[in-house]
KOLGU-331774 format. One line per field, with one value per residue (C-alpha): residue number from 1; residue in three letters; chain; x, y, z. Coordinates in nm, 3 decimals. Layout:
num = (NUM  ...) $
residu = (ALA  ...) $
chaine = (A  ...) $
east = (X  ...) $
north = (Y  ...) $
up = (Z  ...) $
This chain:
num = (1  2  3  4  5  6  7  8  9  10  11  12  13  14  15  16  17  18  19  20  21  22  23  24  25  26  27  28  29  30  31  32  33  34  35  36  37  38  39  40  41  42  43  44  45  46  47  48  49  50  51  52  53  54  55  56  57  58  59  60  61  62  63  64  65  66  67  68  69  70  71  72  73  74  75  76  77  78  79  80  81  82  83  84  85  86  87  88  89  90  91  92  93  94  95  96  97  98  99  100  101  102  103  104  105  106  107  108  109  110  111  112  113  114  115  116  117  118  119  120  121  122  123  124  125  126  127  128  129  130  131  132  133  134  135  136  137  138  139  140  141  142  143  144  145  146  147  148  149  150  151  152  153  154  155  156  157  158  159  160  161  162  163  164  165  166  167  168  169  170  171  172  173  174  175  176  177  178  179  180  181  182  183  184  185  186  187  188  189  190  191  192  193  194  195  196  197  198  199  200  201  202  203  204  205  206  207  208  209  210  211  212  213  214  215  216  217  218  219  220  221  222  223  224  225  226  227  228  229  230  231  232  233  234  235  236  237  238  239  240  241  242  243  244  245  246  247  248  249  250  251  252  253  254  255  256  257  258  259  260  261  262  263  264  265  266  267  268  269  270  271  272  273  274  275  276  277  278  279  280  281  282  283  284  285  286  287  288  289  290  291  292  293  294  295  296  297  298  299  300  301  302  303  304  305  306  307  308  309  310  311  312  313  314  315  316  317  318  319  320  321  322  323  324  325  326  327  328  329  330  331  332  333  334  335  336  337  338  339  340  341  342  343  344  345  346  347  348  349  350  351  352  353  354  355  356  357  358  359  360  361  362  363  364  365  366  367  368  369  370  371  372  373  374  375  376  377  378  379  380  381  382  383  384  385  386  387  388  389  390  391  392  393  394  395  396  397  398  399  400  401  402  403  404  405  406  407  408  409  410  411  412  413  414  415  416) $
residu = (MET  ASN  ALA  GLU  ILE  ILE  ALA  VAL  GLY  SER  GLU  LEU  LEU  LEU  GLY  GLN  ILE  ALA  ASN  THR  ASN  GLY  GLN  HIS  LEU  SER  LYS  GLU  LEU  ALA  ALA  LEU  GLY  ILE  SER  ILE  PHE  ARG  HIS  THR  VAL  ILE  GLY  ASP  ASN  THR  GLU  ARG  LEU  ARG  GLU  ALA  MET  ALA  GLU  ALA  GLU  LYS  ARG  ALA  ASP  LEU  VAL  VAL  LEU  THR  GLY  GLY  LEU  GLY  PRO  THR  GLU  ASP  ASP  LEU  THR  LYS  ASP  VAL  ALA  ALA  GLU  HIS  THR  GLY  ARG  ARG  LEU  LEU  GLU  HIS  SER  PRO  SER  MET  GLN  LYS  LEU  THR  ALA  PHE  PHE  GLU  GLU  ARG  GLY  MET  VAL  LEU  THR  GLU  ALA  ASN  LYS  ARG  GLN  ALA  LEU  TYR  LEU  GLU  ASP  SER  VAL  VAL  LEU  LYS  ASN  HIS  ASN  GLY  LEU  ALA  CYS  GLY  SER  ALA  PHE  THR  GLN  ASN  ASP  THR  HIS  TYR  MET  LEU  LEU  PRO  GLY  PRO  PRO  HIS  GLU  MET  LYS  MET  MET  PHE  GLU  LYS  GLU  GLY  LYS  PRO  TYR  LEU  LEU  GLN  ASN  ARG  GLN  GLU  ASN  LYS  VAL  ILE  GLU  SER  LYS  ILE  PHE  ARG  PHE  THR  GLU  ILE  GLY  GLU  SER  THR  LEU  GLU  GLU  LYS  LEU  LYS  ASP  ILE  ILE  GLY  PHE  GLN  SER  ASN  PRO  THR  ILE  ALA  PRO  LEU  ALA  SER  GLU  GLY  GLU  VAL  ILE  ILE  ARG  VAL  THR  ALA  GLY  ALA  SER  THR  VAL  GLU  GLU  ALA  ASP  VAL  LEU  ILE  ALA  GLU  THR  GLU  LYS  GLN  ILE  LEU  GLU  ARG  ALA  GLY  GLU  TYR  CYS  TYR  ALA  VAL  GLY  GLU  LYS  PRO  LEU  ILE  GLU  LEU  THR  LEU  ASP  ARG  LEU  ARG  GLN  ALA  GLY  LYS  THR  ILE  ALA  ALA  ALA  GLU  SER  LEU  THR  GLY  GLY  TRP  PHE  ALA  LYS  LYS  ALA  ILE  ASP  ILE  GLU  GLY  ALA  SER  ASP  VAL  PHE  ALA  GLY  GLY  ALA  VAL  THR  TYR  SER  ALA  ASP  ALA  LYS  GLN  LYS  LEU  LEU  GLY  VAL  LYS  ALA  GLU  THR  ILE  ALA  SER  TYR  GLY  THR  VAL  SER  ARG  GLU  CYS  ALA  GLU  GLU  MET  ALA  LEU  HIS  VAL  LYS  GLU  TYR  MET  GLN  ALA  ASP  VAL  GLY  ILE  SER  PHE  THR  GLY  VAL  ALA  GLY  PRO  ASP  ALA  LEU  GLU  GLY  HIS  PRO  PRO  GLY  THR  VAL  TRP  ILE  GLY  LEU  ALA  VAL  ASP  GLY  MET  VAL  GLN  ALA  PHE  PRO  LEU  GLN  LEU  LYS  GLY  SER  ARG  LYS  LEU  ILE  ARG  HIS  SER  ALA  VAL  PHE  HIS  GLY  TYR  ARG  LEU  LEU  TRP  LYS  GLU  LYS  VAL  ILE  SER  ASN  ASP  VAL  PHE) $
chaine = (A  A  A  A  A  A  A  A  A  A  A  A  A  A  A  A  A  A  A  A  A  A  A  A  A  A  A  A  A  A  A  A  A  A  A  A  A  A  A  A  A  A  A  A  A  A  A  A  A  A  A  A  A  A  A  A  A  A  A  A  A  A  A  A  A  A  A  A  A  A  A  A  A  A  A  A  A  A  A  A  A  A  A  A  A  A  A  A  A  A  A  A  A  A  A  A  A  A  A  A  A  A  A  A  A  A  A  A  A  A  A  A  A  A  A  A  A  A  A  A  A  A  A  A  A  A  A  A  A  A  A  A  A  A  A  A  A  A  A  A  A  A  A  A  A  A  A  A  A  A  A  A  A  A  A  A  A  A  A  A  A  A  A  A  A  A  A  A  A  A  A  A  A  A  A  A  A  A  A  A  A  A  A  A  A  A  A  A  A  A  A  A  A  A  A  A  A  A  A  A  A  A  A  A  A  A  A  A  A  A  A  A  A  A  A  A  A  A  A  A  A  A  A  A  A  A  A  A  A  A  A  A  A  A  A  A  A  A  A  A  A  A  A  A  A  A  A  A  A  A  A  A  A  A  A  A  A  A  A  A  A  A  A  A  A  A  A  A  A  A  A  A  A  A  A  A  A  A  A  A  A  A  A  A  A  A  A  A  A  A  A  A  A  A  A  A  A  A  A  A  A  A  A  A  A  A  A  A  A  A  A  A  A  A  A  A  A  A  A  A  A  A  A  A  A  A  A  A  A  A  A  A  A  A  A  A  A  A  A  A  A  A  A  A  A  A  A  A  A  A  A  A  A  A  A  A  A  A  A  A  A  A  A  A  A  A  A  A  A  A  A  A  A  A  A  A  A  A  A  A  A  A  A  A  A  A  A  A  A  A  A  A  A  A  A  A  A  A  A  A  A  A  A  A  A  A  A  A  A  A  A  A  A  A  A  A) $
east = (0.000  0.125  -0.009  -0.025  -0.090  -0.275  -0.256  -0.528  -0.495  -0.377  -0.192  0.047  0.126  0.174  0.426  0.217  0.236  0.452  0.311  0.391  0.088  0.257  0.574  0.383  0.169  0.469  0.638  0.325  0.233  0.589  0.565  0.266  0.463  0.279  0.508  0.460  0.490  0.393  0.311  0.088  -0.012  -0.326  -0.472  -0.837  -0.945  -1.218  -1.090  -0.727  -0.831  -1.057  -0.766  -0.529  -0.768  -0.826  -0.451  -0.372  -0.626  -0.471  -0.142  -0.214  -0.388  -0.446  -0.516  -0.503  -0.636  -0.565  -0.737  -1.050  -1.302  -1.393  -1.691  -1.565  -1.631  -1.277  -1.311  -1.381  -1.246  -1.569  -1.766  -1.507  -1.463  -1.840  -1.875  -1.574  -1.692  -2.067  -2.150  -2.390  -2.291  -2.489  -2.519  -2.342  -2.567  -2.298  -2.084  -2.386  -2.465  -2.107  -2.129  -2.459  -2.330  -2.009  -2.196  -2.462  -2.203  -2.043  -2.367  -2.292  -2.522  -2.466  -2.475  -2.546  -2.181  -2.064  -2.304  -2.098  -1.836  -2.076  -2.112  -1.954  -1.951  -2.222  -2.121  -1.801  -1.659  -1.684  -1.356  -1.424  -1.246  -1.113  -0.954  -1.195  -1.535  -1.501  -1.539  -1.339  -1.429  -1.272  -1.403  -1.305  -1.383  -1.286  -1.015  -0.865  -0.889  -0.967  -0.914  -1.020  -0.849  -0.865  -0.594  -0.502  -0.211  -0.334  -0.667  -0.517  -0.260  -0.514  -0.772  -0.519  -0.390  -0.731  -0.941  -0.736  -0.470  -0.722  -0.917  -0.605  -0.507  -0.854  -0.850  -0.502  -0.511  -0.173  -0.119  -0.329  -0.059  0.187  0.476  0.749  1.073  1.272  1.652  1.814  2.161  2.384  2.736  2.673  2.511  2.209  2.403  2.684  2.438  2.246  2.573  2.640  2.290  2.230  2.204  1.964  1.750  1.777  1.640  1.376  1.026  0.912  1.032  1.058  1.338  1.271  1.561  1.472  1.708  1.589  1.732  2.079  2.009  1.910  1.615  1.572  1.219  1.187  0.830  0.709  0.371  0.263  -0.028  0.071  0.274  0.519  0.585  0.634  0.878  1.085  1.112  1.217  1.474  1.649  1.679  1.777  2.073  2.198  2.162  2.340  2.623  2.704  2.618  2.557  2.832  2.624  2.291  2.229  1.872  1.585  1.225  0.987  1.140  1.392  1.718  1.585  1.301  1.531  1.775  1.502  1.376  1.723  1.743  1.405  1.497  1.818  1.627  1.844  1.777  1.951  1.998  2.121  2.323  2.286  2.458  2.451  2.159  1.938  1.723  1.674  1.807  1.554  1.272  1.341  1.334  1.016  0.844  0.853  0.567  0.682  0.994  0.927  1.044  1.397  1.451  1.534  1.567  1.800  1.960  2.009  2.331  2.404  2.642  2.968  2.812  2.519  2.755  2.930  2.628  2.380  2.612  2.916  3.165  3.486  3.581  3.941  3.824  3.658  3.947  4.204  4.021  3.711  3.349  3.411  3.639  3.670  3.715  3.400  3.191  3.309  3.229  2.886  2.799  2.929  2.760  2.419  2.424  2.497  2.255  1.965  2.067  2.061  2.250  2.379  2.478  2.516  2.631  2.657  2.882  3.021  2.975  2.654  2.758  2.745  3.046  3.346  3.365  3.678  3.879  3.678  3.495  3.119  3.045  3.298  3.110  3.196  2.957  3.025  2.911  2.924  2.824  2.934  3.204  3.359  3.341  3.462  3.397  3.379  3.470  3.269  3.325  2.985  2.889  2.579  2.354  2.323  2.001  2.148  2.456  2.240  2.008  2.299  2.469  2.159  2.136  2.508  2.441  2.178  2.402  2.686  2.456  2.363  2.703  2.917  2.674  2.693  2.349  2.458  2.767  3.005  3.143  3.349) $
north = (0.000  0.349  0.678  1.051  1.304  1.628  1.892  2.156  2.507  2.847  2.895  2.618  2.795  3.127  2.972  3.052  2.689  2.391  2.078  1.846  1.632  1.525  1.431  1.227  1.048  0.960  0.795  0.609  0.492  0.376  0.167  -0.006  -0.081  0.189  0.388  0.766  0.893  1.258  1.536  1.819  2.137  2.313  2.642  2.687  2.684  2.458  2.420  2.352  2.096  1.921  1.907  1.773  1.492  1.397  1.379  1.189  0.914  0.839  0.749  0.636  0.344  0.568  0.943  1.103  1.457  1.656  1.981  2.159  1.966  2.253  2.490  2.796  2.893  2.806  2.448  2.293  1.940  1.750  1.950  1.904  1.534  1.483  1.660  1.483  1.135  1.191  1.119  1.306  1.464  1.307  1.387  1.151  1.127  1.046  1.337  1.569  1.458  1.533  1.879  1.957  1.854  2.055  2.377  2.327  2.270  2.604  2.796  2.859  2.857  2.569  2.739  2.579  2.634  2.436  2.153  2.095  1.926  1.632  1.564  1.263  1.127  0.881  0.512  0.583  0.468  0.751  0.823  0.936  1.250  1.167  1.509  1.741  1.782  1.731  1.367  1.218  0.975  0.677  0.509  0.341  0.495  0.312  0.107  0.413  0.444  0.791  0.913  1.257  1.369  1.696  1.962  2.028  1.788  1.667  1.573  1.424  1.206  1.055  0.998  0.822  0.607  0.506  0.506  0.543  0.280  0.002  0.092  0.056  -0.274  -0.412  -0.301  -0.414  -0.657  -0.826  -0.918  -0.973  -0.889  -0.599  -0.617  -0.359  -0.345  -0.030  -0.015  0.290  0.407  0.676  0.810  0.762  1.000  0.915  0.930  0.710  0.453  0.451  0.399  0.088  -0.042  0.099  -0.233  -0.372  -0.058  -0.042  -0.392  -0.380  -0.502  -0.704  -0.620  -0.248  -0.046  0.316  0.528  0.839  1.094  1.210  1.426  1.287  0.948  0.760  0.521  0.226  0.084  -0.259  -0.351  -0.685  -0.800  -1.163  -1.394  -1.448  -1.271  -1.559  -1.529  -1.153  -1.198  -1.443  -1.190  -0.915  -1.141  -1.205  -0.833  -0.760  -0.997  -0.816  -0.471  -0.562  -0.739  -0.409  -0.148  -0.333  -0.143  0.177  0.022  0.114  -0.017  -0.194  -0.086  0.208  0.381  0.660  0.707  0.950  0.722  0.419  0.604  0.702  0.343  0.220  0.471  0.360  -0.007  0.065  0.266  0.573  0.943  1.210  1.587  1.830  2.152  2.335  2.636  2.654  2.405  2.633  2.362  2.160  1.838  1.875  1.952  1.643  1.430  1.586  1.539  1.164  1.026  0.907  1.127  1.224  0.877  0.945  1.317  1.485  1.839  2.078  2.421  2.658  2.842  3.048  3.306  3.248  3.416  3.172  2.877  2.995  3.103  2.828  2.533  2.617  2.610  2.751  3.105  2.993  2.721  2.979  3.221  2.955  2.751  2.950  2.836  2.645  2.383  2.027  2.150  2.365  2.087  1.838  2.070  2.151  1.781  1.694  1.983  1.946  1.576  1.661  1.955  1.751  1.437  1.242  0.930  1.079  1.436  1.564  1.907  2.105  2.403  2.543  2.785  2.779  3.077  3.267  3.431  3.274  3.266  3.265  3.202  2.891  2.868  2.796  2.428  2.374  2.174  1.992  1.738  1.639  1.315  1.243  0.904  0.671  0.902  0.949  1.251  1.305  1.552  1.465  1.715  1.772  1.991  2.035  2.217  2.397  2.679  2.795  2.596  2.283  2.294  2.321  2.038  1.818  1.869  1.743  1.433  1.365  1.387  1.117  0.913  0.934  0.812  0.516  0.443  0.483  0.267  0.498  0.377  0.015  0.096  0.022  0.371  0.541) $
up = (0.000  -0.083  0.049  -0.010  0.263  0.191  0.463  0.435  0.576  0.454  0.784  0.675  0.348  0.526  0.764  1.070  1.184  1.085  0.923  1.213  1.121  0.800  0.985  1.244  0.989  0.772  1.066  1.173  0.823  0.755  1.071  0.915  0.601  0.400  0.170  0.152  -0.207  -0.167  0.078  -0.045  0.136  0.009  0.126  0.212  -0.151  -0.288  -0.644  -0.548  -0.288  -0.542  -0.789  -0.525  -0.433  -0.797  -0.863  -0.544  -0.602  -0.942  -0.772  -0.419  -0.249  0.052  0.061  0.405  0.452  0.768  0.860  0.747  0.960  1.192  1.211  1.023  0.660  0.555  0.684  0.346  0.357  0.426  0.170  -0.105  -0.026  -0.034  -0.367  -0.518  -0.419  -0.468  -0.105  0.117  0.446  0.730  1.098  1.337  1.642  1.906  1.784  1.792  2.147  2.247  2.085  2.256  2.597  2.547  2.471  2.738  3.010  2.922  2.881  2.514  2.211  1.968  1.628  1.293  1.201  1.503  1.418  1.102  1.319  1.369  0.995  0.825  0.471  0.375  0.379  0.568  0.900  1.153  1.331  1.687  1.809  2.156  2.211  2.031  1.868  1.490  1.388  1.103  0.823  0.649  0.334  0.009  -0.330  -0.650  -0.474  -0.304  0.073  0.204  0.558  0.688  1.009  1.207  1.189  1.556  1.623  1.963  1.802  1.486  1.665  1.902  1.629  1.408  1.693  1.829  1.511  1.193  1.256  1.339  1.023  0.808  0.966  0.901  0.538  0.437  0.148  0.152  0.519  0.828  1.084  1.105  1.352  1.413  1.606  1.684  1.709  1.872  1.772  1.916  1.847  1.475  1.225  1.014  0.686  0.818  0.950  0.621  0.433  0.642  0.570  0.220  0.037  0.299  0.281  -0.099  -0.153  0.119  0.049  0.346  0.606  0.537  0.701  0.797  0.933  1.134  1.285  1.624  1.902  1.968  1.814  1.501  1.500  1.264  1.252  1.094  0.997  0.862  0.735  0.749  0.812  1.176  1.444  1.447  1.073  1.101  1.393  1.186  0.903  1.146  1.313  0.983  0.912  1.272  1.242  0.931  1.092  1.415  1.232  1.061  1.323  1.649  1.833  1.803  1.906  2.268  2.303  2.129  2.178  2.189  2.492  2.418  2.607  2.867  2.969  2.974  3.200  3.446  3.443  3.533  3.818  3.944  3.930  4.121  4.381  4.321  4.275  4.071  4.103  3.837  3.845  3.515  3.369  2.988  2.966  3.176  3.334  3.015  3.172  3.454  3.212  3.001  3.317  3.453  3.115  3.184  3.389  3.731  3.732  4.095  4.196  4.076  4.012  4.342  4.208  4.038  4.036  3.743  3.829  3.523  3.668  3.854  4.159  4.154  4.131  4.445  4.651  4.560  4.506  4.714  4.426  4.570  4.471  4.423  4.182  3.960  3.998  3.904  3.642  3.540  3.520  3.196  3.343  3.466  3.821  3.820  3.665  3.927  4.217  4.074  4.042  4.387  4.568  4.401  4.491  4.854  4.869  4.726  4.917  4.591  4.491  4.165  4.082  3.727  3.613  3.290  3.230  2.910  2.622  2.419  2.208  1.989  2.157  2.325  2.705  2.920  2.605  2.512  2.176  2.151  2.195  2.475  2.738  3.060  3.213  3.571  3.736  4.108  4.248  4.527  4.656  4.311  4.082  3.728  3.446  3.077  2.801  2.485  2.180  2.018  1.700  1.580  1.691  2.049  2.087  1.931  2.155  2.466  2.363  2.253  2.588  2.769  2.551  2.607  2.979  2.963  2.736  2.988  3.265  3.045  2.892  3.203  3.401  3.703  3.800  3.831  4.038  3.752  3.795  3.523) $
């Protein structure tokens, strides 16, 4: 099965918002073994949307439209799809009941325009909106599958996960079962990894291999279709063996969980807590930890000590350390990690100090970073020389911090 994605909305063309829906759907469809042939962005224009649908259905087995399901005059997707396919727009009673209750609870008047959100295309499967009000539709027209999804990303993602994905799995022709396995690589770039695997990727059919560069890592998703789970697993295992033979040294984990979540899991299993002292990263390490559900079990707290004065007053970094070595130094990073660990009464202390740029600091160029680790009476700082924008350097430093916690096994007492 191959697919085209049509994103509808003038705000996308004007650059007011990014097309994150297209990115998300590409990743999710690839995981189902569905190849993405084209992305199209169309403004709120009836004729251009009609033309885009007519062209897409000539090429694709699946056409996914996102956006244009709301109550305003420029929400045209359902109307154009109905006209193009010769289907009537009908009222979906459960969606209308949800709309009515929503407006009544807030003491608002349910207008005719708002009622449009409860319309669906005749002879289609209604896709329930778990995070909003406008329902979606899925149907088949002349051997082409159509799927209409809302524009707001939090609505679209949930609708596709809960409603759209099951619909596609039920309507696949070639296989009854789709299985995927994710391999996570670090300390290797996407292009280098693809070069190692280019012949495997180039001759893929089943399983399919989808590389994806993410923050600080590269993900390879292997997806197989078969009649049974067991058959799909055998296909994946054969490809897995080839991948790991060529790039296994860079594969740090297998599965859905990213590095940060895996690191917090390891802390939790070890019954240990961590505290962070951050300078150039400005609290980003703490934020990434707290974003994970259950972080309170392992994250004791942190301190953002951006200035030299803050490092001394809040963390107890010695004035002579800063005077002799500066804030961008091994010595400062080690003291920051040690003191935040003691201050927060944590099992592990981690620190970040360095130069995010764009200007040099204390004679050090942008990208100079020290990460300190303190655990079990030992402390050490690790140097990095990162490249990129100020934002990229800060984010990369945080990821390197989590990677050090994982790689150096400080959580399992195999220290440094």
